[in-house]
TORKOL-4160 file (C-alpha; in steps of 0.2 Angstrom, whole numbers, padded with zeros to 4 digits, m for minus):
480
<pt num="1" X="m0074" Y="m0033" Z="0102"/>
<pt num="2" X="m0085" Y="m0019" Z="0097"/>
<pt num="3" X="m0083" Y="m0005" Z="0084"/>
<pt num="4" X="m0079" Y="0012" Z="0090"/>
<pt num="5" X="m0095" Y="0023" Z="0092"/>
<pt num="6" X="m0101" Y="0030" Z="0076"/>
<pt num="7" X="m0092" Y="0019" Z="0064"/>
<pt num="8" X="m0101" Y="0019" Z="0047"/>
<pt num="9" X="m0106" Y="0003" Z="0039"/>
<pt num="10" X="m0116" Y="0009" Z="0024"/>
<pt num="11" X="m0110" Y="0015" Z="0007"/>
<pt num="12" X="m0106" Y="0033" Z="0005"/>
<pt num="13" X="m0113" Y="0041" Z="m0011"/>
<pt num="14" X="m0116" Y="0059" Z="m0016"/>
<pt num="15" X="m0114" Y="0065" Z="0002"/>
<pt num="16" X="m0126" Y="0052" Z="0009"/>
<pt num="17" X="m0125" Y="0036" Z="0018"/>
<pt num="18" X="m0135" Y="0022" Z="0010"/>
<pt num="19" X="m0138" Y="0003" Z="0010"/>
<pt num="20" X="m0131" Y="m0007" Z="m0003"/>
<pt num="21" X="m0142" Y="m0014" Z="m0017"/>
<pt num="22" X="m0135" Y="m0032" Z="m0014"/>
<pt num="23" X="m0137" Y="m0032" Z="0005"/>
<pt num="24" X="m0122" Y="m0034" Z="0016"/>
<pt num="25" X="m0107" Y="m0045" Z="0019"/>
<pt num="26" X="m0097" Y="m0049" Z="0035"/>
<pt num="27" X="m0081" Y="m0041" Z="0041"/>
<pt num="28" X="m0071" Y="m0053" Z="0053"/>
<pt num="29" X="m0059" Y="m0050" Z="0067"/>
<pt num="30" X="m0044" Y="m0061" Z="0061"/>
<pt num="31" X="m0039" Y="m0063" Z="0079"/>
<pt num="32" X="m0054" Y="m0074" Z="0082"/>
<pt num="33" X="m0064" Y="m0076" Z="0066"/>
<pt num="34" X="m0079" Y="m0068" Z="0074"/>
<pt num="35" X="m0090" Y="m0056" Z="0064"/>
<pt num="36" X="m0087" Y="m0038" Z="0069"/>
<pt num="37" X="m0099" Y="m0029" Z="0057"/>
<pt num="38" X="m0110" Y="m0032" Z="0042"/>
<pt num="39" X="m0106" Y="m0019" Z="0029"/>
<pt num="40" X="m0116" Y="m0013" Z="0014"/>
<pt num="41" X="m0113" Y="m0023" Z="m0002"/>
<pt num="42" X="m0114" Y="m0012" Z="m0018"/>
<pt num="43" X="m0124" Y="m0017" Z="m0033"/>
<pt num="44" X="m0124" Y="m0011" Z="m0051"/>
<pt num="45" X="m0135" Y="0004" Z="m0047"/>
<pt num="46" X="m0123" Y="0009" Z="m0033"/>
<pt num="47" X="m0108" Y="0009" Z="m0044"/>
<pt num="48" X="m0118" Y="0019" Z="m0057"/>
<pt num="49" X="m0124" Y="0032" Z="m0044"/>
<pt num="50" X="m0106" Y="0034" Z="m0036"/>
<pt num="51" X="m0099" Y="0038" Z="m0053"/>
<pt num="52" X="m0113" Y="0049" Z="m0058"/>
<pt num="53" X="m0111" Y="0059" Z="m0042"/>
<pt num="54" X="m0092" Y="0060" Z="m0044"/>
<pt num="55" X="m0094" Y="0066" Z="m0062"/>
<pt num="56" X="m0107" Y="0079" Z="m0057"/>
<pt num="57" X="m0096" Y="0086" Z="m0043"/>
<pt num="58" X="m0079" Y="0086" Z="m0052"/>
<pt num="59" X="m0081" Y="0102" Z="m0062"/>
<pt num="60" X="m0085" Y="0112" Z="m0046"/>
<pt num="61" X="m0071" Y="0104" Z="m0036"/>
<pt num="62" X="m0059" Y="0107" Z="m0050"/>
<pt num="63" X="m0064" Y="0125" Z="m0052"/>
<pt num="64" X="m0061" Y="0129" Z="m0034"/>
<pt num="65" X="m0046" Y="0139" Z="m0029"/>
<pt num="66" X="m0031" Y="0127" Z="m0025"/>
<pt num="67" X="m0030" Y="0135" Z="m0008"/>
<pt num="68" X="m0048" Y="0130" Z="m0005"/>
<pt num="69" X="m0045" Y="0112" Z="m0009"/>
<pt num="70" X="m0029" Y="0113" Z="0001"/>
<pt num="71" X="m0039" Y="0119" Z="0017"/>
<pt num="72" X="m0050" Y="0104" Z="0015"/>
<pt num="73" X="m0035" Y="0092" Z="0015"/>
<pt num="74" X="m0027" Y="0101" Z="0029"/>
<pt num="75" X="m0043" Y="0100" Z="0040"/>
<pt num="76" X="m0043" Y="0081" Z="0036"/>
<pt num="77" X="m0026" Y="0079" Z="0043"/>
<pt num="78" X="m0031" Y="0088" Z="0059"/>
<pt num="79" X="m0047" Y="0078" Z="0061"/>
<pt num="80" X="m0038" Y="0061" Z="0057"/>
<pt num="81" X="m0025" Y="0066" Z="0070"/>
<pt num="82" X="m0038" Y="0070" Z="0083"/>
<pt num="83" X="m0047" Y="0053" Z="0080"/>
<pt num="84" X="m0031" Y="0043" Z="0078"/>
<pt num="85" X="m0034" Y="0031" Z="0093"/>
<pt num="86" X="m0052" Y="0026" Z="0086"/>
<pt num="87" X="m0045" Y="0024" Z="0069"/>
<pt num="88" X="m0030" Y="0014" Z="0075"/>
<pt num="89" X="m0041" Y="0003" Z="0086"/>
<pt num="90" X="m0053" Y="0000" Z="0071"/>
<pt num="91" X="m0038" Y="m0005" Z="0060"/>
<pt num="92" X="m0032" Y="m0018" Z="0073"/>
<pt num="93" X="m0049" Y="m0025" Z="0074"/>
<pt num="94" X="m0053" Y="m0027" Z="0056"/>
<pt num="95" X="m0035" Y="m0031" Z="0049"/>
<pt num="96" X="m0027" Y="m0039" Z="0065"/>
<pt num="97" X="m0011" Y="m0028" Z="0065"/>
<pt num="98" X="m0004" Y="m0023" Z="0082"/>
<pt num="99" X="m0009" Y="m0007" Z="0090"/>
<pt num="100" X="0009" Y="m0001" Z="0088"/>
<pt num="101" X="0008" Y="m0004" Z="0070"/>
<pt num="102" X="m0009" Y="0004" Z="0068"/>
<pt num="103" X="m0004" Y="0020" Z="0077"/>
<pt num="104" X="0011" Y="0022" Z="0066"/>
<pt num="105" X="0000" Y="0019" Z="0051"/>
<pt num="106" X="m0013" Y="0033" Z="0056"/>
<pt num="107" X="0002" Y="0045" Z="0058"/>
<pt num="108" X="0009" Y="0040" Z="0041"/>
<pt num="109" X="m0008" Y="0040" Z="0033"/>
<pt num="110" X="m0013" Y="0057" Z="0040"/>
<pt num="111" X="0003" Y="0065" Z="0033"/>
<pt num="112" X="m0003" Y="0062" Z="0015"/>
<pt num="113" X="m0017" Y="0074" Z="0019"/>
<pt num="114" X="m0005" Y="0087" Z="0025"/>
<pt num="115" X="0008" Y="0084" Z="0012"/>
<pt num="116" X="m0004" Y="0086" Z="m0003"/>
<pt num="117" X="m0013" Y="0101" Z="0006"/>
<pt num="118" X="0004" Y="0109" Z="0002"/>
<pt num="119" X="0006" Y="0102" Z="m0015"/>
<pt num="120" X="m0011" Y="0107" Z="m0021"/>
<pt num="121" X="m0006" Y="0125" Z="m0022"/>
<pt num="122" X="0010" Y="0121" Z="m0032"/>
<pt num="123" X="0003" Y="0113" Z="m0048"/>
<pt num="124" X="0012" Y="0122" Z="m0061"/>
<pt num="125" X="0014" Y="0125" Z="m0080"/>
<pt num="126" X="0027" Y="0132" Z="m0092"/>
<pt num="127" X="0030" Y="0145" Z="m0105"/>
<pt num="128" X="0045" Y="0142" Z="m0117"/>
<pt num="129" X="0050" Y="0149" Z="m0134"/>
<pt num="130" X="0050" Y="0136" Z="m0148"/>
<pt num="131" X="0067" Y="0132" Z="m0155"/>
<pt num="132" X="0062" Y="0140" Z="m0171"/>
<pt num="133" X="0057" Y="0156" Z="m0163"/>
<pt num="134" X="0040" Y="0156" Z="m0172"/>
<pt num="135" X="0029" Y="0154" Z="m0157"/>
<pt num="136" X="0028" Y="0151" Z="m0138"/>
<pt num="137" X="0025" Y="0134" Z="m0130"/>
<pt num="138" X="0013" Y="0136" Z="m0116"/>
<pt num="139" X="0008" Y="0121" Z="m0105"/>
<pt num="140" X="m0004" Y="0119" Z="m0090"/>
<pt num="141" X="m0011" Y="0105" Z="m0080"/>
<pt num="142" X="m0029" Y="0099" Z="m0078"/>
<pt num="143" X="m0036" Y="0085" Z="m0067"/>
<pt num="144" X="m0041" Y="0069" Z="m0076"/>
<pt num="145" X="m0059" Y="0070" Z="m0069"/>
<pt num="146" X="m0067" Y="0055" Z="m0060"/>
<pt num="147" X="m0054" Y="0043" Z="m0053"/>
<pt num="148" X="m0057" Y="0026" Z="m0047"/>
<pt num="149" X="m0046" Y="0021" Z="m0032"/>
<pt num="150" X="m0044" Y="0003" Z="m0027"/>
<pt num="151" X="m0035" Y="m0001" Z="m0011"/>
<pt num="152" X="m0028" Y="m0016" Z="m0002"/>
<pt num="153" X="m0032" Y="m0023" Z="0015"/>
<pt num="154" X="m0014" Y="m0023" Z="0023"/>
<pt num="155" X="m0013" Y="m0004" Z="0025"/>
<pt num="156" X="m0032" Y="0001" Z="0025"/>
<pt num="157" X="m0029" Y="0020" Z="0030"/>
<pt num="158" X="m0012" Y="0024" Z="0022"/>
<pt num="159" X="m0016" Y="0016" Z="0005"/>
<pt num="160" X="m0032" Y="0026" Z="0004"/>
<pt num="161" X="m0025" Y="0042" Z="0009"/>
<pt num="162" X="m0010" Y="0040" Z="m0002"/>
<pt num="163" X="m0022" Y="0040" Z="m0017"/>
<pt num="164" X="m0036" Y="0051" Z="m0010"/>
<pt num="165" X="m0025" Y="0066" Z="m0005"/>
<pt num="166" X="m0016" Y="0069" Z="m0022"/>
<pt num="167" X="m0032" Y="0065" Z="m0032"/>
<pt num="168" X="m0042" Y="0078" Z="m0022"/>
<pt num="169" X="m0027" Y="0090" Z="m0022"/>
<pt num="170" X="m0027" Y="0089" Z="m0041"/>
<pt num="171" X="m0045" Y="0093" Z="m0042"/>
<pt num="172" X="m0052" Y="0075" Z="m0046"/>
<pt num="173" X="m0068" Y="0068" Z="m0039"/>
<pt num="174" X="m0066" Y="0050" Z="m0033"/>
<pt num="175" X="m0074" Y="0033" Z="m0031"/>
<pt num="176" X="m0065" Y="0023" Z="m0018"/>
<pt num="177" X="m0067" Y="0004" Z="m0017"/>
<pt num="178" X="m0058" Y="m0003" Z="m0002"/>
<pt num="179" X="m0053" Y="m0022" Z="0000"/>
<pt num="180" X="m0067" Y="m0032" Z="0007"/>
<pt num="181" X="m0057" Y="m0038" Z="0022"/>
<pt num="182" X="m0055" Y="m0020" Z="0028"/>
<pt num="183" X="m0069" Y="m0008" Z="0022"/>
<pt num="184" X="m0072" Y="0000" Z="0039"/>
<pt num="185" X="m0057" Y="0011" Z="0039"/>
<pt num="186" X="m0061" Y="0018" Z="0021"/>
<pt num="187" X="m0078" Y="0022" Z="0027"/>
<pt num="188" X="m0072" Y="0032" Z="0042"/>
<pt num="189" X="m0060" Y="0041" Z="0030"/>
<pt num="190" X="m0075" Y="0047" Z="0020"/>
<pt num="191" X="m0083" Y="0054" Z="0036"/>
<pt num="192" X="m0066" Y="0063" Z="0040"/>
<pt num="193" X="m0066" Y="0071" Z="0023"/>
<pt num="194" X="m0084" Y="0076" Z="0024"/>
<pt num="195" X="m0082" Y="0084" Z="0041"/>
<pt num="196" X="m0066" Y="0093" Z="0034"/>
<pt num="197" X="m0077" Y="0101" Z="0020"/>
<pt num="198" X="m0077" Y="0090" Z="0005"/>
<pt num="199" X="m0092" Y="0094" Z="m0005"/>
<pt num="200" X="m0105" Y="0080" Z="m0009"/>
<pt num="201" X="m0100" Y="0069" Z="m0023"/>
<pt num="202" X="m0082" Y="0073" Z="m0022"/>
<pt num="203" X="m0078" Y="0058" Z="m0012"/>
<pt num="204" X="m0088" Y="0042" Z="m0014"/>
<pt num="205" X="m0085" Y="0025" Z="m0006"/>
<pt num="206" X="m0092" Y="0008" Z="m0012"/>
<pt num="207" X="m0089" Y="m0008" Z="m0003"/>
<pt num="208" X="m0092" Y="m0026" Z="m0009"/>
<pt num="209" X="m0085" Y="m0044" Z="m0005"/>
<pt num="210" X="m0086" Y="m0048" Z="m0024"/>
<pt num="211" X="m0075" Y="m0034" Z="m0031"/>
<pt num="212" X="m0073" Y="m0041" Z="m0049"/>
<pt num="213" X="m0090" Y="m0036" Z="m0056"/>
<pt num="214" X="m0090" Y="m0019" Z="m0046"/>
<pt num="215" X="m0073" Y="m0014" Z="m0054"/>
<pt num="216" X="m0077" Y="m0021" Z="m0071"/>
<pt num="217" X="m0093" Y="m0010" Z="m0072"/>
<pt num="218" X="m0084" Y="0005" Z="m0066"/>
<pt num="219" X="m0070" Y="0004" Z="m0078"/>
<pt num="220" X="m0083" Y="0002" Z="m0092"/>
<pt num="221" X="m0091" Y="0018" Z="m0088"/>
<pt num="222" X="m0085" Y="0032" Z="m0100"/>
<pt num="223" X="m0085" Y="0045" Z="m0086"/>
<pt num="224" X="m0070" Y="0036" Z="m0076"/>
<pt num="225" X="m0054" Y="0043" Z="m0083"/>
<pt num="226" X="m0041" Y="0037" Z="m0070"/>
<pt num="227" X="m0038" Y="0021" Z="m0062"/>
<pt num="228" X="m0026" Y="0019" Z="m0047"/>
<pt num="229" X="m0024" Y="0001" Z="m0040"/>
<pt num="230" X="m0013" Y="m0006" Z="m0026"/>
<pt num="231" X="m0013" Y="m0025" Z="m0024"/>
<pt num="232" X="m0006" Y="m0041" Z="m0032"/>
<pt num="233" X="0003" Y="m0041" Z="m0049"/>
<pt num="234" X="m0010" Y="m0054" Z="m0055"/>
<pt num="235" X="m0025" Y="m0043" Z="m0052"/>
<pt num="236" X="m0015" Y="m0028" Z="m0058"/>
<pt num="237" X="m0012" Y="m0036" Z="m0075"/>
<pt num="238" X="m0030" Y="m0040" Z="m0076"/>
<pt num="239" X="m0036" Y="m0023" Z="m0073"/>
<pt num="240" X="m0023" Y="m0016" Z="m0085"/>
<pt num="241" X="m0032" Y="m0027" Z="m0099"/>
<pt num="242" X="m0049" Y="m0020" Z="m0094"/>
<pt num="243" X="m0043" Y="m0002" Z="m0093"/>
<pt num="244" X="m0035" Y="m0005" Z="m0111"/>
<pt num="245" X="m0053" Y="m0006" Z="m0118"/>
<pt num="246" X="m0056" Y="0012" Z="m0115"/>
<pt num="247" X="m0038" Y="0018" Z="m0113"/>
<pt num="248" X="m0040" Y="0023" Z="m0095"/>
<pt num="249" X="m0024" Y="0031" Z="m0088"/>
<pt num="250" X="m0018" Y="0018" Z="m0075"/>
<pt num="251" X="m0006" Y="0019" Z="m0060"/>
<pt num="252" X="m0001" Y="0002" Z="m0052"/>
<pt num="253" X="0007" Y="m0002" Z="m0036"/>
<pt num="254" X="0009" Y="m0021" Z="m0037"/>
<pt num="255" X="0018" Y="m0035" Z="m0028"/>
<pt num="256" X="0036" Y="m0037" Z="m0023"/>
<pt num="257" X="0049" Y="m0050" Z="m0019"/>
<pt num="258" X="0060" Y="m0038" Z="m0010"/>
<pt num="259" X="0079" Y="m0043" Z="m0007"/>
<pt num="260" X="0088" Y="m0038" Z="0010"/>
<pt num="261" X="0106" Y="m0038" Z="0007"/>
<pt num="262" X="0118" Y="m0040" Z="0021"/>
<pt num="263" X="0136" Y="m0037" Z="0015"/>
<pt num="264" X="0151" Y="m0045" Z="0024"/>
<pt num="265" X="0156" Y="m0028" Z="0032"/>
<pt num="266" X="0138" Y="m0024" Z="0039"/>
<pt num="267" X="0135" Y="m0020" Z="0057"/>
<pt num="268" X="0125" Y="m0035" Z="0061"/>
<pt num="269" X="0116" Y="m0028" Z="0076"/>
<pt num="270" X="0110" Y="m0013" Z="0065"/>
<pt num="271" X="0106" Y="m0025" Z="0051"/>
<pt num="272" X="0095" Y="m0036" Z="0063"/>
<pt num="273" X="0086" Y="m0020" Z="0069"/>
<pt num="274" X="0083" Y="m0015" Z="0051"/>
<pt num="275" X="0077" Y="m0033" Z="0047"/>
<pt num="276" X="0064" Y="m0032" Z="0061"/>
<pt num="277" X="0057" Y="m0017" Z="0053"/>
<pt num="278" X="0058" Y="m0022" Z="0035"/>
<pt num="279" X="0051" Y="m0040" Z="0039"/>
<pt num="280" X="0040" Y="m0039" Z="0054"/>
<pt num="281" X="0031" Y="m0022" Z="0052"/>
<pt num="282" X="0013" Y="m0026" Z="0049"/>
<pt num="283" X="0017" Y="m0045" Z="0053"/>
<pt num="284" X="0026" Y="m0046" Z="0036"/>
<pt num="285" X="0010" Y="m0042" Z="0027"/>
<pt num="286" X="0017" Y="m0027" Z="0016"/>
<pt num="287" X="0023" Y="m0026" Z="m0002"/>
<pt num="288" X="0039" Y="m0017" Z="0005"/>
<pt num="289" X="0042" Y="m0032" Z="0017"/>
<pt num="290" X="0060" Y="m0040" Z="0015"/>
<pt num="291" X="0056" Y="m0056" Z="0007"/>
<pt num="292" X="0073" Y="m0063" Z="0004"/>
<pt num="293" X="0088" Y="m0061" Z="0015"/>
<pt num="294" X="0104" Y="m0062" Z="0005"/>
<pt num="295" X="0118" Y="m0063" Z="0017"/>
<pt num="296" X="0136" Y="m0064" Z="0014"/>
<pt num="297" X="0143" Y="m0082" Z="0018"/>
<pt num="298" X="0155" Y="m0076" Z="0032"/>
<pt num="299" X="0142" Y="m0068" Z="0042"/>
<pt num="300" X="0126" Y="m0078" Z="0038"/>
<pt num="301" X="0126" Y="m0090" Z="0053"/>
<pt num="302" X="0128" Y="m0075" Z="0066"/>
<pt num="303" X="0115" Y="m0065" Z="0057"/>
<pt num="304" X="0103" Y="m0080" Z="0057"/>
<pt num="305" X="0106" Y="m0082" Z="0076"/>
<pt num="306" X="0103" Y="m0064" Z="0080"/>
<pt num="307" X="0088" Y="m0062" Z="0069"/>
<pt num="308" X="0080" Y="m0078" Z="0076"/>
<pt num="309" X="0083" Y="m0072" Z="0094"/>
<pt num="310" X="0074" Y="m0055" Z="0090"/>
<pt num="311" X="0060" Y="m0063" Z="0081"/>
<pt num="312" X="0057" Y="m0076" Z="0095"/>
<pt num="313" X="0054" Y="m0062" Z="0107"/>
<pt num="314" X="0038" Y="m0056" Z="0098"/>
<pt num="315" X="0022" Y="m0059" Z="0107"/>
<pt num="316" X="0007" Y="m0067" Z="0097"/>
<pt num="317" X="m0010" Y="m0060" Z="0101"/>
<pt num="318" X="m0025" Y="m0050" Z="0095"/>
<pt num="319" X="m0021" Y="m0034" Z="0087"/>
<pt num="320" X="m0031" Y="m0024" Z="0099"/>
<pt num="321" X="m0021" Y="m0031" Z="0114"/>
<pt num="322" X="m0008" Y="m0018" Z="0120"/>
<pt num="323" X="0004" Y="m0032" Z="0123"/>
<pt num="324" X="0004" Y="m0039" Z="0105"/>
<pt num="325" X="0019" Y="m0038" Z="0095"/>
<pt num="326" X="0013" Y="m0050" Z="0081"/>
<pt num="327" X="m0005" Y="m0051" Z="0076"/>
<pt num="328" X="m0014" Y="m0063" Z="0065"/>
<pt num="329" X="m0014" Y="m0064" Z="0046"/>
<pt num="330" X="m0029" Y="m0056" Z="0038"/>
<pt num="331" X="m0039" Y="m0071" Z="0034"/>
<pt num="332" X="m0038" Y="m0090" Z="0033"/>
<pt num="333" X="m0032" Y="m0090" Z="0015"/>
<pt num="334" X="m0017" Y="m0079" Z="0019"/>
<pt num="335" X="m0013" Y="m0090" Z="0034"/>
<pt num="336" X="m0014" Y="m0106" Z="0023"/>
<pt num="337" X="m0004" Y="m0098" Z="0009"/>
<pt num="338" X="0011" Y="m0094" Z="0021"/>
<pt num="339" X="0011" Y="m0112" Z="0028"/>
<pt num="340" X="0011" Y="m0119" Z="0011"/>
<pt num="341" X="0026" Y="m0109" Z="0005"/>
<pt num="342" X="0036" Y="m0114" Z="0021"/>
<pt num="343" X="0032" Y="m0132" Z="0019"/>
<pt num="344" X="0037" Y="m0132" Z="0001"/>
<pt num="345" X="0053" Y="m0123" Z="0005"/>
<pt num="346" X="0058" Y="m0135" Z="0019"/>
<pt num="347" X="0054" Y="m0150" Z="0008"/>
<pt num="348" X="0066" Y="m0142" Z="m0004"/>
<pt num="349" X="0080" Y="m0142" Z="0009"/>
<pt num="350" X="0078" Y="m0127" Z="0020"/>
<pt num="351" X="0081" Y="m0128" Z="0039"/>
<pt num="352" X="0069" Y="m0121" Z="0051"/>
<pt num="353" X="0078" Y="m0111" Z="0065"/>
<pt num="354" X="0062" Y="m0103" Z="0072"/>
<pt num="355" X="0044" Y="m0106" Z="0071"/>
<pt num="356" X="0038" Y="m0114" Z="0055"/>
<pt num="357" X="0020" Y="m0119" Z="0059"/>
<pt num="358" X="0003" Y="m0113" Z="0063"/>
<pt num="359" X="m0001" Y="m0111" Z="0081"/>
<pt num="360" X="m0015" Y="m0121" Z="0089"/>
<pt num="361" X="m0027" Y="m0106" Z="0093"/>
<pt num="362" X="m0042" Y="m0097" Z="0087"/>
<pt num="363" X="m0039" Y="m0084" Z="0073"/>
<pt num="364" X="m0028" Y="m0084" Z="0058"/>
<pt num="365" X="m0010" Y="m0084" Z="0066"/>
<pt num="366" X="0006" Y="m0089" Z="0060"/>
<pt num="367" X="0022" Y="m0091" Z="0070"/>
<pt num="368" X="0037" Y="m0079" Z="0067"/>
<pt num="369" X="0049" Y="m0090" Z="0057"/>
<pt num="370" X="0067" Y="m0090" Z="0052"/>
<pt num="371" X="0073" Y="m0102" Z="0038"/>
<pt num="372" X="0092" Y="m0105" Z="0033"/>
<pt num="373" X="0100" Y="m0115" Z="0019"/>
<pt num="374" X="0086" Y="m0109" Z="0008"/>
<pt num="375" X="0088" Y="m0115" Z="m0010"/>
<pt num="376" X="0088" Y="m0101" Z="m0022"/>
<pt num="377" X="0074" Y="m0109" Z="m0033"/>
<pt num="378" X="0062" Y="m0113" Z="m0018"/>
<pt num="379" X="0045" Y="m0106" Z="m0014"/>
<pt num="380" X="0051" Y="m0094" Z="m0001"/>
<pt num="381" X="0065" Y="m0087" Z="m0012"/>
<pt num="382" X="0054" Y="m0085" Z="m0028"/>
<pt num="383" X="0036" Y="m0081" Z="m0021"/>
<pt num="384" X="0030" Y="m0066" Z="m0011"/>
<pt num="385" X="0027" Y="m0073" Z="0006"/>
<pt num="386" X="0017" Y="m0059" Z="0014"/>
<pt num="387" X="0019" Y="m0065" Z="0032"/>
<pt num="388" X="0032" Y="m0067" Z="0046"/>
<pt num="389" X="0044" Y="m0078" Z="0037"/>
<pt num="390" X="0062" Y="m0074" Z="0035"/>
<pt num="391" X="0071" Y="m0085" Z="0022"/>
<pt num="392" X="0090" Y="m0083" Z="0023"/>
<pt num="393" X="0100" Y="m0086" Z="0007"/>
<pt num="394" X="0119" Y="m0086" Z="0007"/>
<pt num="395" X="0129" Y="m0076" Z="m0006"/>
<pt num="396" X="0147" Y="m0077" Z="m0011"/>
<pt num="397" X="0150" Y="m0058" Z="m0014"/>
<pt num="398" X="0142" Y="m0042" Z="m0019"/>
<pt num="399" X="0140" Y="m0047" Z="m0037"/>
<pt num="400" X="0132" Y="m0064" Z="m0032"/>
<pt num="401" X="0120" Y="m0054" Z="m0021"/>
<pt num="402" X="0115" Y="m0042" Z="m0035"/>
<pt num="403" X="0112" Y="m0056" Z="m0047"/>
<pt num="404" X="0101" Y="m0065" Z="m0035"/>
<pt num="405" X="0092" Y="m0049" Z="m0030"/>
<pt num="406" X="0089" Y="m0045" Z="m0048"/>
<pt num="407" X="0084" Y="m0062" Z="m0053"/>
<pt num="408" X="0065" Y="m0059" Z="m0051"/>
<pt num="409" X="0051" Y="m0052" Z="m0061"/>
<pt num="410" X="0047" Y="m0040" Z="m0047"/>
<pt num="411" X="0056" Y="m0024" Z="m0043"/>
<pt num="412" X="0048" Y="m0014" Z="m0029"/>
<pt num="413" X="0060" Y="m0012" Z="m0014"/>
<pt num="414" X="0078" Y="m0017" Z="m0009"/>
<pt num="415" X="0088" Y="m0015" Z="0007"/>
<pt num="416" X="0107" Y="m0015" Z="0008"/>
<pt num="417" X="0117" Y="m0015" Z="0024"/>
<pt num="418" X="0136" Y="m0011" Z="0024"/>
<pt num="419" X="0147" Y="0000" Z="0034"/>
<pt num="420" X="0155" Y="0007" Z="0018"/>
<pt num="421" X="0143" Y="0021" Z="0011"/>
<pt num="422" X="0151" Y="0021" Z="m0007"/>
<pt num="423" X="0150" Y="0002" Z="m0008"/>
<pt num="424" X="0132" Y="0003" Z="m0002"/>
<pt num="425" X="0128" Y="0016" Z="m0016"/>
<pt num="426" X="0136" Y="0006" Z="m0029"/>
<pt num="427" X="0126" Y="m0009" Z="m0024"/>
<pt num="428" X="0110" Y="0001" Z="m0023"/>
<pt num="429" X="0112" Y="0008" Z="m0040"/>
<pt num="430" X="0113" Y="m0009" Z="m0048"/>
<pt num="431" X="0097" Y="m0016" Z="m0039"/>
<pt num="432" X="0083" Y="m0017" Z="m0051"/>
<pt num="433" X="0070" Y="m0009" Z="m0039"/>
<pt num="434" X="0060" Y="0007" Z="m0037"/>
<pt num="435" X="0066" Y="0010" Z="m0019"/>
<pt num="436" X="0081" Y="0006" Z="m0009"/>
<pt num="437" X="0083" Y="0007" Z="0010"/>
<pt num="438" X="0102" Y="0009" Z="0013"/>
<pt num="439" X="0106" Y="0005" Z="0031"/>
<pt num="440" X="0087" Y="0008" Z="0034"/>
<pt num="441" X="0073" Y="m0004" Z="0037"/>
<pt num="442" X="0059" Y="0008" Z="0031"/>
<pt num="443" X="0058" Y="0017" Z="0015"/>
<pt num="444" X="0040" Y="0024" Z="0015"/>
<pt num="445" X="0038" Y="0043" Z="0017"/>
<pt num="446" X="0024" Y="0054" Z="0011"/>
<pt num="447" X="0037" Y="0066" Z="0004"/>
<pt num="448" X="0046" Y="0052" Z="m0006"/>
<pt num="449" X="0040" Y="0044" Z="m0023"/>
<pt num="450" X="0034" Y="0026" Z="m0019"/>
<pt num="451" X="0033" Y="0013" Z="m0033"/>
<pt num="452" X="0042" Y="m0001" Z="m0042"/>
<pt num="453" X="0049" Y="m0006" Z="m0059"/>
<pt num="454" X="0047" Y="m0022" Z="m0069"/>
<pt num="455" X="0031" Y="m0031" Z="m0063"/>
<pt num="456" X="0030" Y="m0021" Z="m0047"/>
<pt num="457" X="0020" Y="m0007" Z="m0055"/>
<pt num="458" X="0018" Y="0009" Z="m0065"/>
<pt num="459" X="0019" Y="0026" Z="m0059"/>
<pt num="460" X="0023" Y="0034" Z="m0042"/>
<pt num="461" X="0013" Y="0038" Z="m0027"/>
<pt num="462" X="0019" Y="0051" Z="m0013"/>
<pt num="463" X="0032" Y="0065" Z="m0015"/>
<pt num="464" X="0031" Y="0078" Z="m0029"/>
<pt num="465" X="0027" Y="0065" Z="m0041"/>
<pt num="466" X="0011" Y="0058" Z="m0033"/>
<pt num="467" X="0000" Y="0073" Z="m0039"/>
<pt num="468" X="0006" Y="0071" Z="m0057"/>
<pt num="469" X="m0003" Y="0054" Z="m0058"/>
<pt num="470" X="m0020" Y="0064" Z="m0057"/>
<pt num="471" X="m0015" Y="0078" Z="m0069"/>
<pt num="472" X="m0015" Y="0079" Z="m0088"/>
<pt num="473" X="m0005" Y="0091" Z="m0098"/>
<pt num="474" X="m0012" Y="0103" Z="m0111"/>
<pt num="475" X="m0001" Y="0112" Z="m0123"/>
<pt num="476" X="m0006" Y="0128" Z="m0132"/>
<pt num="477" X="0004" Y="0135" Z="m0146"/>
<pt num="478" X="0003" Y="0154" Z="m0147"/>
<pt num="479" X="0014" Y="0169" Z="m0150"/>
<pt num="480" X="0014" Y="0188" Z="m0145"/>
């Protein structure tokens, strides 16, 4: 497979494409394991230059009229939409997801540019009279400054635009460091923003397959005032420790162990359709993916049969193949990790209803898998799977389901299926998660606040709340 014409592979610093100080690294097609591109590998000087460029560009960008910043983002939305097929193909090539999933992601990702083009002009402040009546309380919002944005490999477009759009709308200049498995999409987004009118230095992209030293150097730079990270809880915890040295404001969207509750009165056909979205979108490689299916005992067998039938219909294949419904995992490590969790869960007593093994073919594939009789303390029940595996755990009643769902250190997303809306709302309210899909298999929406509780993160992305992550409040005491 070849890259779309004009796909950049260099670093983007201060409005210019440049080679990396540390040479290049290979990006693989996970469908075959073949190299699709050699991408620039940033060194210390590249990191320093990117931060310097952002710091120099920030005052001018922040001083622009909100409408001017908004027009850049609106144009980026239009350009991304016009180039959607090339971007979708590129994501399927470097990450492996099906073209169906990639096209949906481009649409979703572009919406962040449009949403925050509208929010850029609505940043507000407040004027109040102090309770004593002695003075006025005046507040206004200002951008942090240079924002360091760290994005994962599973949604290479959407996770980038979900950070880029509010940061730019707020008036921040950014340094984006994408995941090493999927750097090409981020570089294309830099080109989109440049073509949309973003001034030199406002958007910088540095790539590397050794992210630790790059990020550590960036966080040590006094000009970096904001960190936004999406990724695993383990890495997020490490980054928070590094950010603490300079008290860098941090937003974290971290791991999940998301419960999918099927209550005894659920419409099982609707629940299965929702499960296919919640579990199999992106091949299960999503922090919002249903990780544990907590199903009422009276309907568990029927639900498992119906879900296995649906998952068994998925066609394995290369992401760039139009017929593919389940692409490969992103790399060999991810593939091996899924296989290990399934093996340990089966050894603990689970039954394989569908799949359960690595297919004999090139690339990093894993079969669509359904497990029943899953012990509550097994690997598939307690660890984030990040793949096409659906472990089914039976529960006695609503309270049992809630207890199992909340018995995790993670709290990102939950799903509830029931025919009784009041019952569903009661259960949703008791779930210790940041988001709930009530009779819905997808919760993500650019206009909604995305984020978790407990060890699933800090802050919110998207919605009205997303831009606030990049703004500081100044209070002025005065009187007249």
